[in-house]
C-alpha positions in Angstrom: 21.0 -38.0 -72.1 23.3 -35.0 -72.5 20.6 -33.1 -74.4 19.1 -29.7 -73.9 15.7 -29.8 -72.2 13.9 -27.9 -75.0 14.9 -30.7 -77.4 13.5 -33.5 -75.4 9.9 -34.7 -76.1 9.3 -36.0 -72.6 6.2 -38.2 -73.2 7.9 -39.9 -76.2 11.0 -40.5 -74.2 9.0 -42.0 -71.3 7.2 -44.3 -73.7 10.4 -45.4 -75.2 12.3 -46.1 -72.0 9.8 -47.2 -69.3 8.8 -50.8 -69.7 5.5 -52.6 -68.7 7.5 -54.7 -66.3 8.1 -51.6 -64.1 4.3 -51.5 -63.3 2.3 -53.7 -60.9 0.1 -55.0 -63.7 -0.8 -54.4 -67.3 -3.9 -52.3 -66.4 -1.8 -49.9 -64.4 0.6 -49.6 -67.4 -2.2 -49.1 -69.8 -3.5 -46.2 -67.8 -0.1 -44.6 -67.7 0.4 -45.2 -71.4 -2.9 -43.6 -72.3 -2.0 -40.5 -70.2 1.3 -40.1 -72.2 -0.5 -40.5 -75.5 -3.2 -38.0 -74.4 -0.4 -35.5 -73.6 1.0 -35.9 -77.1 -2.4 -35.7 -78.6 -3.1 -32.4 -76.6 0.2 -30.8 -77.5 0.6 -31.9 -81.1 -2.9 -32.4 -82.4 -5.5 -30.6 -80.3 -3.6 -27.5 -79.2 -0.4 -27.2 -81.3 1.4 -23.9 -81.1 1.8 -24.0 -84.9 -1.5 -24.8 -86.7 -1.8 -28.1 -88.6 -2.9 -28.6 -92.2 -5.7 -31.1 -92.6 -3.6 -33.0 -95.1 -0.7 -33.6 -92.7 0.0 -37.4 -92.8 2.0 -37.4 -89.6 -0.9 -36.0 -87.7 -3.2 -38.8 -89.2 -0.7 -41.5 -88.3 -0.4 -40.2 -84.8 -4.2 -40.2 -84.4 -4.2 -43.9 -85.5 -1.6 -44.8 -82.9 -3.4 -43.0 -80.1 -6.7 -44.5 -81.2 -5.2 -48.0 -81.2 -4.1 -47.6 -77.6 -7.5 -46.6 -76.3 -8.8 -50.1 -75.6 -5.5 -52.0 -74.9 -1.9 -51.2 -74.4 0.3 -50.7 -77.5 3.5 -52.6 -77.8 6.1 -49.8 -77.9 9.0 -52.2 -78.2 12.3 -50.8 -79.6 12.0 -52.2 -83.0 8.2 -52.4 -83.5 6.5 -50.6 -86.4 4.2 -48.8 -84.0 7.1 -47.3 -82.2 8.7 -46.2 -85.4 5.5 -44.7 -86.6 5.0 -42.9 -83.3 8.5 -41.6 -83.2 8.5 -40.4 -86.8 5.1 -38.7 -86.4 5.9 -37.0 -83.1 9.3 -35.8 -84.1 8.1 -34.5 -87.4 5.2 -32.6 -85.8 7.3 -31.3 -82.9 10.1 -29.8 -85.0 8.0 -27.7 -87.3 8.5 -24.0 -87.4 6.1 -21.3 -88.4 8.2 -20.3 -91.4 9.2 -23.8 -92.4 12.9 -23.1 -91.6 14.9 -25.5 -89.3 14.5 -24.8 -85.6 16.5 -25.9 -82.5 13.4 -26.1 -80.2 10.8 -28.7 -80.4 7.1 -27.7 -80.0 5.2 -30.4 -78.3 3.9 -28.6 -75.2 3.9 -24.9 -76.0 0.4 -24.7 -77.4 -2.3 -22.8 -75.5 -4.0 -23.7 -73.2 -2.0 -27.0 -72.6 1.2 -25.1 -71.8 -0.6 -22.9 -69.2 -2.4 -25.9 -67.7 0.9 -27.8 -67.4 2.7 -24.7 -66.0 0.0 -23.9 -63.4 0.2 -27.6 -62.3 3.9 -27.1 -61.8 3.3 -23.9 -59.9 0.9 -25.5 -57.5 3.7 -27.7 -56.2 5.0 -24.8 -54.2 2.3 -25.4 -51.5 2.9 -27.7 -48.6 0.7 -30.8 -48.9 0.3 -31.0 -45.2 -1.0 -27.5 -44.9 -2.1 -26.1 -48.3 -2.3 -22.5 -47.0 1.5 -22.5 -46.6 4.2 -22.1 -49.2 7.3 -24.3 -49.0 10.5 -22.8 -47.8 12.2 -23.9 -51.0 9.8 -21.8 -53.1 12.6 -19.8 -54.7 14.6 -22.8 -55.7 11.4 -24.5 -57.1 10.5 -21.4 -59.1 14.1 -21.3 -60.5 13.7 -24.9 -61.6 10.4 -24.2 -63.2 11.9 -21.4 -65.1 13.8 -24.0 -67.1 10.5 -25.3 -68.5 9.7 -21.9 -70.1 11.3 -22.7 -73.4 9.5 -26.1 -73.6 6.1 -24.7 -72.6 6.4 -21.4 -74.4 6.3 -19.4 -71.2 7.8 -16.0 -70.7 8.0 -13.7 -67.7 4.7 -12.0 -68.4 2.9 -15.3 -68.7 4.6 -16.6 -65.6 3.5 -13.6 -63.7 -0.2 -13.9 -64.6 -0.1 -17.7 -64.0 1.5 -17.2 -60.6 -1.1 -14.6 -59.8 -3.8 -17.0 -60.6 -2.3 -19.9 -58.7 -2.0 -17.8 -55.5 -5.5 -16.5 -55.9 -6.9 -20.0 -56.7 -5.1 -21.5 -53.7 -6.7 -18.8 -51.4 -10.1 -19.6 -52.7 -9.5 -23.4 -52.6 -8.4 -23.3 -49.0 -11.7 -21.7 -47.9 -10.2 -18.2 -47.8 -8.4 -19.0 -44.6 -5.0 -17.3 -45.4 -5.2 -13.6 -46.4 -1.5 -13.6 -47.1 -2.2 -15.7 -50.2 -4.6 -13.0 -51.4 -2.1 -10.2 -50.6 0.6 -12.2 -52.5 -1.8 -12.6 -55.5 -2.5 -8.8 -55.4 1.3 -8.1 -55.4 1.8 -10.3 -58.4 -1.3 -8.6 -60.1 0.5 -5.3 -59.7 3.4 -6.8 -61.7 1.0 -8.1 -64.3 -0.5 -4.6 -64.6 2.9 -3.4 -65.7 3.3 -6.2 -68.1 -0.1 -5.4 -69.6 1.1 -1.9 -70.5 4.0 -3.2 -72.6 3.6 -2.7 -76.3 5.0 -6.1 -77.3 2.6 -8.3 -75.4 2.3 -12.0 -76.4 -1.2 -13.0 -77.7 -1.3 -15.9 -75.3 -0.6 -13.5 -72.4 -3.6 -11.4 -73.4 -5.8 -14.5 -73.6 -4.6 -15.8 -70.2 -4.9 -12.3 -68.6 -8.5 -11.9 -69.9 -9.6 -15.2 -68.4 -7.8 -14.6 -65.1 -9.1 -11.1 -64.7 -12.7 -12.1 -65.6 -12.6 -14.9 -62.9 -11.0 -12.7 -60.3 -13.3 -9.8 -60.8 -16.4 -12.1 -60.8 -15.3 -13.6 -57.5 -14.2 -10.4 -55.8 -17.0 -8.2 -57.0 -19.6 -10.8 -56.1 -18.4 -10.3 -52.5 -17.9 -6.5 -52.7 -21.4 -6.0 -54.2 -22.7 -7.9 -51.1 -20.0 -7.1 -48.6 -22.6 -6.5 -45.8 -23.7 -10.1 -46.4 -20.3 -11.7 -46.9 -18.3 -10.2 -44.1 -19.4 -10.5 -40.5 -18.0 -8.2 -37.9 -14.9 -10.3 -37.3 -14.1 -10.6 -41.0 -14.5 -7.0 -42.0 -10.8 -6.6 -42.4 -10.8 -9.0 -45.3 -12.3 -6.2 -47.4 -8.9 -4.5 -47.2 -7.4 -7.5 -49.1 -10.2 -8.1 -51.6 -10.8 -4.5 -52.5 -7.3 -3.7 -53.8 -7.4 -6.9 -55.9 -10.7 -5.9 -57.4 -9.7 -2.3 -58.1 -6.4 -3.4 -59.7 -8.1 -6.0 -61.9 -10.7 -3.4 -62.9 -8.1 -0.8 -63.6 -6.2 -3.2 -65.9 -9.4 -4.0 -67.8 -10.4 -0.3 -68.2 -7.0 0.6 -69.6 -6.8 -2.2 -72.2 -9.3 -2.3 -75.0 -8.5 -5.9 -75.7 -9.6 -7.0 -72.2 -13.2 -7.5 -70.9 -14.7 -4.2 -69.7 -17.5 -5.6 -67.6 -17.2 -8.3 -65.0 -19.8 -11.0 -64.8 -22.9 -9.8 -62.9 -21.6 -6.2 -63.0 -24.2 -3.6 -63.8 -21.9 -0.7 -64.8 -19.0 -1.0 -67.3 -15.5 0.3 -66.6 -16.0 3.1 -69.1 -18.6 4.5 -66.7 -16.6 3.7 -63.5 -13.5 5.6 -64.6 -11.9 6.0 -61.2 -11.3 4.1 -58.0 -13.7 6.3 -56.1 -16.4 5.5 -58.7 -15.9 1.8 -58.3 -15.9 1.9 -54.5 -19.0 4.1 -54.7 -20.6 1.4 -56.9 -19.7 -1.3 -54.4 -21.2 0.7 -51.5 -24.4 1.4 -53.3 -24.8 -2.1 -54.6 -24.1 -3.8 -51.3 -26.5 -1.6 -49.3 -29.2 -2.0 -52.0 -28.8 -5.7 -51.9 -28.8 -5.8 -48.1 -31.9 -3.6 -48.0 -33.7 -5.9 -50.5 -32.7 -8.9 -48.3 -34.2 -7.1 -45.2 -37.5 -6.6 -47.1 -37.6 -10.3 -48.1 -36.8 -11.4 -44.6 -39.5 -9.3 -43.1 -42.1 -10.5 -45.7 -42.9 -6.8 -46.3 -44.5 -7.4 -49.7 -47.0 -9.8 -48.1 -47.6 -7.4 -45.2 -48.6 -4.6 -47.5 -51.9 -6.4 -48.0 -52.8 -6.0 -44.3 -52.7 -2.4 -43.0 -51.6 -3.2 -39.4 -49.0 -5.7 -40.5 -47.7 -3.1 -43.1 -47.4 -0.5 -40.4 -45.4 -2.9 -38.1 -43.3 -4.0 -41.0 -42.4 -0.4 -41.9 -41.6 0.6 -38.4 -39.4 -2.5 -38.0 -37.8 -1.8 -41.4 -37.0 1.8 -40.3 -35.3 0.4 -37.2 -33.4 -2.2 -39.2 -32.4 0.5 -41.8 -31.0 2.7 -39.0 -29.1 -0.3 -37.5 -27.7 -1.1 -40.9 -26.5 2.5 -41.3 -24.9 2.4 -37.9 -23.2 -0.9 -38.7 -22.0 0.5 -42.0 -20.6 3.6 -40.4 -18.9 1.7 -37.6 -17.4 -1.3 -39.4 -17.2 -0.7 -43.2 -17.0 3.0 -43.8 -13.6 3.4 -42.1 -12.2 0.9 -44.5 -14.0 2.2 -47.6 -12.9 5.8 -46.7 -9.4 4.8 -47.7 -10.6 4.7 -51.3 -13.7 6.9 -51.1 -13.7 10.3 -49.3 -17.3 10.1 -48.0 -18.2 6.4 -48.0 -20.6 6.7 -45.0 -22.4 9.6 -46.7 -23.0 7.5 -49.8 -24.3 4.6 -47.7 -26.7 7.0 -46.0 -28.0 8.3 -49.3 -28.6 4.8 -50.6 -30.5 3.7 -47.5 -32.5 6.9 -47.5 -33.6 6.4 -51.1 -34.3 2.7 -50.6 -36.6 3.4 -47.6 -38.1 6.3 -49.4 -39.3 4.0 -52.2 -40.9 1.7 -49.7 -42.5 4.6 -47.9 -43.8 6.0 -51.1 -45.4 2.6 -51.9 -47.0 2.4 -48.5 -48.4 6.0 -48.8 -49.9 5.1 -52.2 -51.8 2.3 -50.6 -52.7 4.2 -47.4 -53.6 7.7 -48.6 -55.8 8.6 -45.6 -54.7 10.0 -42.3 -54.6 7.7 -39.3 -52.6 7.3 -36.2 -50.8 4.3 -37.9 -49.9 6.4 -40.9 -48.7 9.2 -38.8 -46.5 6.9 -36.7 -45.0 5.5 -39.9 -44.3 9.0 -41.3 -42.9 10.2 -38.0 -40.5 7.2 -37.8 -39.5 7.9 -41.4 -38.8 11.5 -40.5 -36.6 10.4 -37.6 -34.7 8.0 -39.9 -34.3 10.8 -42.5 -32.9 13.2 -39.9 -30.4 10.5 -38.8 -29.3 9.7 -42.3 -29.0 13.4 -43.3 -26.9 14.0 -40.2 -24.8 11.1 -41.2 -24.1 12.6 -44.6 -23.3 16.0 -43.1 -20.9 14.6 -40.6 -19.1 12.5 -43.2 -18.9 15.3 -45.7 -17.1 17.9 -43.6 -14.0 17.7 -45.8 -16.0 17.8 -49.0 -15.8 21.0 -51.0 -19.5 21.6 -51.0 -20.1 20.3 -47.5 -22.0 17.3 -48.7 -24.6 19.3 -50.6 -24.3 17.2 -53.7 -25.0 14.1 -51.7 -27.9 15.6 -49.9 -29.4 16.6 -53.3 -29.5 12.9 -54.2 -31.8 12.3 -51.2 -35.3 12.7 -52.4 -36.9 14.3 -49.3 -39.6 12.3 -47.5 -41.4 15.6 -46.9 -42.9 14.1 -43.8 -44.3 17.4 -42.4 -45.9 18.5 -45.6 -47.4 15.0 -46.2 -48.8 14.9 -42.7 -50.1 18.5 -43.2 -51.6 17.5 -46.5 -53.2 14.4 -45.0 -54.5 16.4 -42.1 -56.1 18.9 -44.3 -57.6 16.1 -46.3 -58.8 14.6 -43.0 -60.3 18.0 -42.0 -62.0 18.3 -45.4 -63.4 14.8 -45.1 -64.8 15.6 -41.7 -66.3 18.9 -42.9 -67.8 17.0 -45.9 -69.5 14.7 -43.4 -70.7 17.8 -41.6 -72.1 19.2 -44.8 -73.8 16.0 -45.5 -75.3 16.0 -42.0 -76.6 19.6 -42.7 -78.0 18.5 -46.1 -80.0 15.7 -44.5 -81.1 18.1 -41.8 -82.4 20.5 -44.3 -84.4 17.7 -45.9 -85.8 16.0 -42.8 -85.7 18.5 -39.9 -89.2 19.2 -38.5 -88.0 21.4 -35.6 -89.7 19.1 -33.0 -87.9 18.7 -29.6 -85.6 15.7 -29.3 -87.3 14.9 -25.9 -88.8 16.7 -23.0 -85.5 16.9 -21.3 -83.7 18.0 -24.5 -86.0 20.6 -26.1 -83.9 21.2 -29.2 -83.7 19.8 -32.7 -82.1 16.4 -33.4 -80.1 18.1 -36.2 -78.4 20.4 -33.7 -77.5 17.4 -31.5 -76.1 15.5 -34.4 -74.1 18.4 -35.6 -72.5 19.0 -32.2 -71.8 15.3 -31.8 -70.1 15.2 -35.1 -68.1 18.4 -34.4 -67.1 17.1 -30.9 -66.0 13.8 -32.4 -64.0 15.6 -35.0 -62.2 17.7 -32.4 -61.5 14.7 -30.1 -60.1 12.7 -33.0 -58.1 15.7 -34.1 -56.3 15.8 -30.8 -55.9 12.1 -30.8 -53.8 12.3 -33.9 -50.1 11.9 -32.7 -48.7 14.9 -34.4 -47.4 18.3 -33.3 -50.4 20.5 -33.5 -49.8 24.2 -34.2 -52.1 27.1 -33.9 -52.2 27.3 -37.7 -53.8 23.8 -37.8 -56.2 24.7 -35.0 -57.2 27.8 -37.0 -57.8 25.7 -40.1 -60.0 23.3 -38.2 -61.8 26.1 -36.4 -62.4 27.9 -39.7 -63.9 24.8 -41.2 -66.1 24.2 -38.2 -67.1 27.8 -38.2 -68.4 27.4 -41.8 -70.5 24.5 -40.6 -71.9 26.6 -37.8 -72.7 29.4 -40.2 -74.5 27.1 -42.5 -76.6 25.6 -39.7 -77.3 29.0 -38.3 -78.5 30.3 -41.6 -80.7 27.2 -41.9 -82.2 27.7 -38.4 -82.8 31.4 -39.1 -84.5 30.8 -42.4 -88.0 31.2 -41.0 -89.4 34.2 -42.8 -89.7 37.7 -41.5 -91.9 39.5 -39.1 -93.3 41.6 -42.0 -95.3 38.7 -43.2 -97.3 38.7 -40.0 -98.0 42.4 -39.7 -101.4 43.4 -41.1 -101.6 46.0 -43.8 -102.8 49.4 -42.8 -106.5 50.1 -43.6 -107.3 53.3 -45.5 -107.7 56.5 -43.4 -111.3 57.5 -42.9 -113.1 60.0 -40.6 -115.6 59.2 -38.0 -119.2 60.4 -38.1 -122.1 59.9 -35.8 -123.4 56.7 -37.4 -120.0 55.1 -36.9 -120.5 54.7 -33.2 -123.1 52.0 -33.5 -121.9 48.5 -32.6 -123.8 46.9 -35.4 -121.4 48.5 -37.9 -118.2 46.9 -36.7 -119.8 43.5 -36.4 -120.4 43.4 -40.1 -116.8 44.5 -40.9 -114.7 41.7 -42.4 -111.8 41.0 -40.0 -108.3 41.7 -41.1 -106.5 38.5 -42.3 -102.8 38.1 -42.7 -103.1 34.8 -44.6 -100.3 32.8 -43.0 -99.8 29.1 -42.7 -101.9 27.3 -40.0 -105.1 28.3 -38.1 -104.4 30.5 -35.1 -107.7 30.1 -33.1 -106.0 27.7 -30.7 -106.8 29.8 -27.6 -110.2 31.1 -26.5 -110.9 34.2 -24.6 -114.1 32.7 -23.1 -114.0 31.9 -19.4 -111.4 32.7 -16.9 -108.8 30.0 -17.9 -108.2 30.4 -21.6 -105.9 28.0 -23.4 -102.7 29.3 -24.9 -103.1 30.5 -28.4 -99.5 29.5 -29.4 -99.7 27.6 -32.7 -97.5 24.6 -33.6 -95.6 26.7 -36.0 -94.7 29.2 -33.3 -93.7 26.4 -31.0 -91.3 25.1 -33.7 -89.8 28.5 -33.8 -89.1 28.1 -30.1 -87.3 24.8 -30.9 -85.2 26.7 -33.4 -84.3 29.2 -30.7 -83.4 26.4 -28.3 -81.3 24.7 -31.0 -79.4 28.0 -31.6 -78.8 28.4 -27.9 -77.7 24.8 -27.6 -75.0 25.5 -30.2 -74.1 28.7 -28.4 -73.6 26.9 -25.0 -71.3 24.4 -26.7 -69.2 27.0 -28.5 -67.6 28.1 -25.3 -66.4 24.6 -24.3 -65.4 23.9 -27.9 -63.3 27.1 -28.0 -61.8 26.2 -24.6 -60.8 22.8 -25.9 -59.1 24.3 -28.9 -57.4 27.2 -27.0 -56.2 25.5 -23.8 -55.1 22.1 -25.1 -51.6 21.3 -23.9 -50.8 19.6 -27.2 -51.0 22.9 -29.1 -47.6 24.4 -29.9 -47.2 28.1 -30.9 -47.3 28.9 -34.5 -44.1 29.6 -36.4 -45.8 32.5 -38.0 -45.4 35.5 -35.7 -48.5 37.1 -37.2 -50.7 34.1 -36.3 -49.2 33.2 -32.9 -52.2 33.8 -30.7 -50.6 32.9 -27.4 -47.6 35.1 -27.8 -49.7 38.0 -28.9 -52.0 37.5 -25.8 -55.1 37.2 -27.9 -58.2 36.4 -25.9 -60.7 36.3 -28.7 -62.5 33.1 -29.5 -62.0 31.0 -32.5 -65.8 31.2 -33.0 -66.4 34.9 -32.5 -68.1 35.1 -36.0 -70.2 32.1 -35.3 -71.2 33.5 -31.8 -72.2 36.8 -33.4 -74.2 35.0 -36.1 -76.0 32.9 -33.5 -76.9 36.0 -31.5 -78.2 37.7 -34.7 -80.1 34.6 -35.6 -81.6 34.3 -32.1 -82.7 38.0 -32.4 -84.3 37.3 -35.8 -86.0 34.0 -34.8 -87.3 35.6 -31.5 -88.6 38.5 -33.5 -90.4 36.3 -36.0 -91.8 34.1 -33.3 -93.0 37.1 -31.3 -94.8 38.7 -34.3 -96.3 35.3 -35.3 -97.6 34.8 -31.7 -99.1 38.3 -31.5 -100.3 39.0 -35.0 -101.3 35.4 -36.1 -101.8 33.2 -33.1 -103.4 35.9 -30.9 -105.0 37.9 -33.7 -108.6 37.1 -32.9 -108.2 38.2 -29.3 -105.8 41.0 -29.8 -105.9 42.9 -33.0 -109.3 41.9 -34.2 -111.3 42.4 -30.9 -109.4 44.8 -28.6 -111.5 48.0 -28.4 -113.7 46.9 -31.3 -117.0 48.7 -31.2 -116.3 50.7 -28.0 -113.5 50.7 -25.5 -115.6 50.0 -22.4 -116.9 46.7 -23.7 -113.7 45.4 -25.3 -111.0 46.0 -22.7 -107.6 44.3 -22.6 -108.3 41.7 -19.9 -108.9 38.8 -22.4 -105.7 39.7 -24.2 -103.8 39.7 -21.0 -105.2 36.3 -19.9 -104.2 34.8 -23.3 -100.9 36.5 -23.2 -100.0 35.1 -19.8 -100.9 31.6 -20.9 -98.7 32.0 -24.0 -95.8 33.3 -21.9 -96.2 30.4 -19.5 -96.1 27.9 -22.4 -93.1 29.8 -23.8 -91.2 29.5 -20.5 -92.1 25.8 -20.5 -90.7 25.2 -24.0 -87.7 27.6 -24.2 -84.5 27.0 -22.3 -83.7 29.6 -19.6 -81.1 31.4 -21.7 -83.5 31.8 -24.6 -86.4 33.2 -22.6 -85.3 36.8 -21.9 -84.9 37.8 -25.6 -88.0 35.9 -26.7 -90.2 37.6 -24.1 -88.7 41.0 -24.9 -89.5 40.5 -28.6 -93.1 39.5 -27.7 -93.3 42.7 -25.6 -92.2 44.7 -28.6 -94.6 43.0 -30.9 -97.5 43.4 -28.3 -96.7 47.1 -28.0 -96.7 47.4 -31.8 -100.0 45.5 -32.0 -101.5 47.8 -29.3 -100.3 50.8 -31.3 -102.0 49.4 -34.5 -105.2 48.9 -32.5 -105.1 52.6 -31.6 -103.8 54.0 -34.8 -104.8 51.6 -37.6 -107.7 49.7 -36.1 -109.9 50.2 -39.1 -113.6 51.1 -39.1 -114.3 49.0 -36.0 -112.4 51.3 -33.6 -113.9 54.6 -32.4 -112.2 56.5 -29.6 -113.5 59.4 -27.5 -111.4 61.7 -25.4 -113.0 60.1 -22.4 -111.7 56.7 -23.3 -108.1 57.8 -22.4 -108.3 56.8 -18.8 -109.4 53.2 -19.6 -106.8 52.9 -22.4 -104.1 54.2 -20.1 -105.1 51.6 -17.5 -105.1 48.8 -20.1 -101.5 49.9 -21.1 -100.4 49.7 -17.5 -101.8 46.2 -17.3 -100.0 45.2 -20.4 -96.8 46.6 -19.0 -97.3 44.7 -15.7 -97.8 41.5 -17.6 -94.3 41.7 -19.0 -92.6 43.1 -15.9 -94.0 40.3 -13.8 -93.3 37.5 -16.4 -91.1 34.8 -14.9 -88.4 35.6 -12.4 -87.3 38.9 -13.7 -87.0 38.0 -17.3 -87.5 41.6 -18.2 -86.4 44.4 -15.9 -89.1 47.0 -15.2 -87.0 49.9 -16.6 -86.6 47.9 -19.8 -90.4 47.6 -20.0 -90.8 51.3 -19.3 -88.3 52.2 -22.0 -90.0 50.1 -24.6 -93.4 51.4 -23.6 -92.4 55.1 -23.9 -93.6 55.4 -27.5 -97.0 53.7 -26.7 -97.4 55.9 -23.7 -96.8 59.0 -25.8 -99.5 57.9 -28.3 -101.9 57.0 -25.5 -101.3 60.5 -24.1 -102.5 61.9 -27.5 -105.8 60.2 -27.0 -106.3 62.3 -23.9 -105.7 65.6 -25.6 -108.4 68.0 -26.8 -109.2 67.8 -30.5 -108.3 71.4 -31.0 -104.9 70.9 -29.5 -104.4 67.8 -31.7 -105.3 69.8 -34.8 -103.0 72.6 -33.8 -100.1 70.3 -33.1 -100.7 68.4 -36.3 -100.7 71.6 -38.4 -97.5 72.9 -36.8 -95.6 69.5 -37.2 -96.9 69.0 -40.7 -95.6 72.4 -41.8 -92.3 71.8 -40.2 -91.7 68.4 -41.7 -92.9 69.4 -45.1 -90.9 72.6 -45.2 -93.9 74.9 -45.7 -93.2 77.0 -42.6 -96.2 79.3 -42.1 -99.5 78.5 -43.8 -100.7 81.1 -46.2 -104.3 82.1 -46.9 -106.1 79.4 -48.8 -103.2 77.1 -48.6 -104.0 73.4 -47.7 -102.0 71.1 -45.4 -100.2 68.3 -47.3 -101.0 64.7 -46.4 -98.1 63.4 -44.1 -96.2 60.3 -45.2 -97.0 57.1 -43.4 -93.7 55.8 -42.0 -95.1 53.3 -39.4 -92.7 54.8 -36.9 -95.4 55.8 -34.6 -94.6 58.7 -32.2 -96.5 61.5 -30.5 -94.6 64.1 -32.5 -95.1 62.3 -35.8 -97.8 64.1 -38.0 -99.1 60.8 -39.4 -99.5 59.4 -35.9 -101.6 62.5 -34.8 -103.6 62.4 -38.0 -104.5 58.8 -37.2 -105.6 59.8 -33.7 -107.9 62.4 -35.3 -109.2 59.8 -37.8 -110.3 57.6 -34.8 -111.6 60.6 -32.7 -115.4 60.6 -32.9 -116.3 64.3 -32.5 -117.5 67.1 -34.8 -114.3 69.1 -34.7 -112.1 66.2 -35.9 -114.7 65.2 -38.5 -114.9 68.8 -39.9 -111.1 69.3 -39.9 -110.4 66.0 -41.8 -113.2 66.7 -44.3 -112.0 70.3 -44.9 -108.3 69.6 -45.0 -108.1 66.3 -46.9 -111.6 65.7 -48.2 -111.2 62.4 -46.3 -114.0 59.9 -46.8 -116.3 59.1 -43.9 -116.7 55.6 -42.6 -119.4 53.4 -43.9 
């Protein structure tokens, strides 16, 4: 036509020159005609480059023409009115200018977005229709031809660059992302676009196109980068190297231009926050690994497993393994690529996984606050994972200025050891609480009856030891590293339980409650020797719990006089010795267990310091002291309460010859036989020894504090001495050497000394008494008319004790003693 391209309105010329006869049928022509009219409508009415006034008549006429061709073809003959109307309207609308001045370019296809749509369609023709991943060899010639449309479409170099960038990118996506070269080419064009975006004289259409293109490209690329673990399998990891630069460049353009969108679709952080390439890559790493970890949780049905303890344990252990595998996969395949843009990509990945697993672990611990082997296995596996991830951070941060400390600070520590220690102490406290509850029940219900004939100790002792043994066994079954510090904590707690039980078993009163009070001192006179006097004397009563007349001294085979209360004291003794025998094996278990590792504290490391002391030295000492106390109480109860009627009340009552010790010995031997039948072997020696001490004290009280029923002559000494020898033999021959003869002799020395006083002359006793009284009172030599002071009663009987000698004189029935006591102390005579 000899006209410039920018002056040709192509759809109008096509309608004018192409006839219906050139088509196969009228329907085909109608479709083609409508397409041309739609192009004119889009370019002149819908998207004009110069805005239309509502009153524009040419626009109204064009709409009528287009509307008339909607249902049937319009006759666009050369001389028809419709053709004239179409031509006038299209030409008038096309040749408008913004200022109203004449123009040499018609504007029929340069309105946005029609112009871009048309140009992109043109650009898409550079691809081979046989293989759409390939660009035609004639691409340069084609682009040069397309350049000639710029004036018609209102395209410039900047708009061309952004459109070409989009076409390459769109083709890559449309061809199933098979050809990475297309993505690389798109990124190369995007770099050009970034330069155009910095120009001060940018076209408004360019900004609108760029905004749309960047938004779509970022949405696509960041969707993959925020889930790159999911999108890129091992063989496709290299694609990240193509996508990542595209996403970074697009983000950089947006962050530098206030007119462009600052946040991509689905992006959590804005570009104002991510102000550097490293920050964006950091965000991709964190997002991808968080998303992958969430996916693992959903796949493993962890949330449902939390309802069942065993399933939760298995899920956590499996999750720890998967997390470690994910970290390894990240370090091997993705981190080397990410490291090109991020200095410690693997370290960031490790931090993210550490915190993700930590949140799950925290949730599990909140639902499982008690110590168990399952909980320990979960914590230990978590500790192993933590060590692996921390090491991963350290190794990846060697070139970092702070050596990775900033990254490590992001890792909220699992504190596995402290949690296990805390749970273990809670476990110990719970076991000790059960032990205290056991003791509380024992204090309310224990009757101190033997568990059985073969187990002559209290049920409470058996229950306590069973609970303690179970605690120790369960303690060593816990799959943790057990240190001496933990052993000491457990032993201290068990020691307190022992102490509590020992105090309970030893709370049986005192021997003082069984010892009779001393009768007042009186002097003998001739009338006091008659038997009828002592038979009318009220016997001494100690007023304790149950009746003690169990035994009888009639006949040759008296029954034991041991009361039920005394027998229960024997069960207390057995129970204490039962604990004592188990302390050794318990200490051996705690000390020699191969699972115990030395303490880190050099001051508490028992093995390195070569300590041989027991963990239960205090408890052992307390048991021994309690055994001593209970044995003593049982002995005094047996002698002064159970055997009172045959021993203290009747021995030597009236006169020595008719009230010898034989009935006492018979009853004593029966009581000792019963004792040996009830008490365990290890408890017998101490118990018999304490009975011997109590018997000797009772014997001394008969001799020194026997009251008005006892009267002794110097001639009684031989019989009393024989009786003492018989009493000694009773203990020396008890059992199979329960008490050594030298021990009996040593304990009887005081008694023998007092018995020896009974054989001394009254004058000698008076002389010795006077000398000792002066010495102990500090008088020195008695002056004329001076009286002797009354010696203090200490109850520590001894032959050199003035009070002891005085009591011998009070029981001596002769004139000299009677006269001395009356003269020196005005002592009352017996009634």
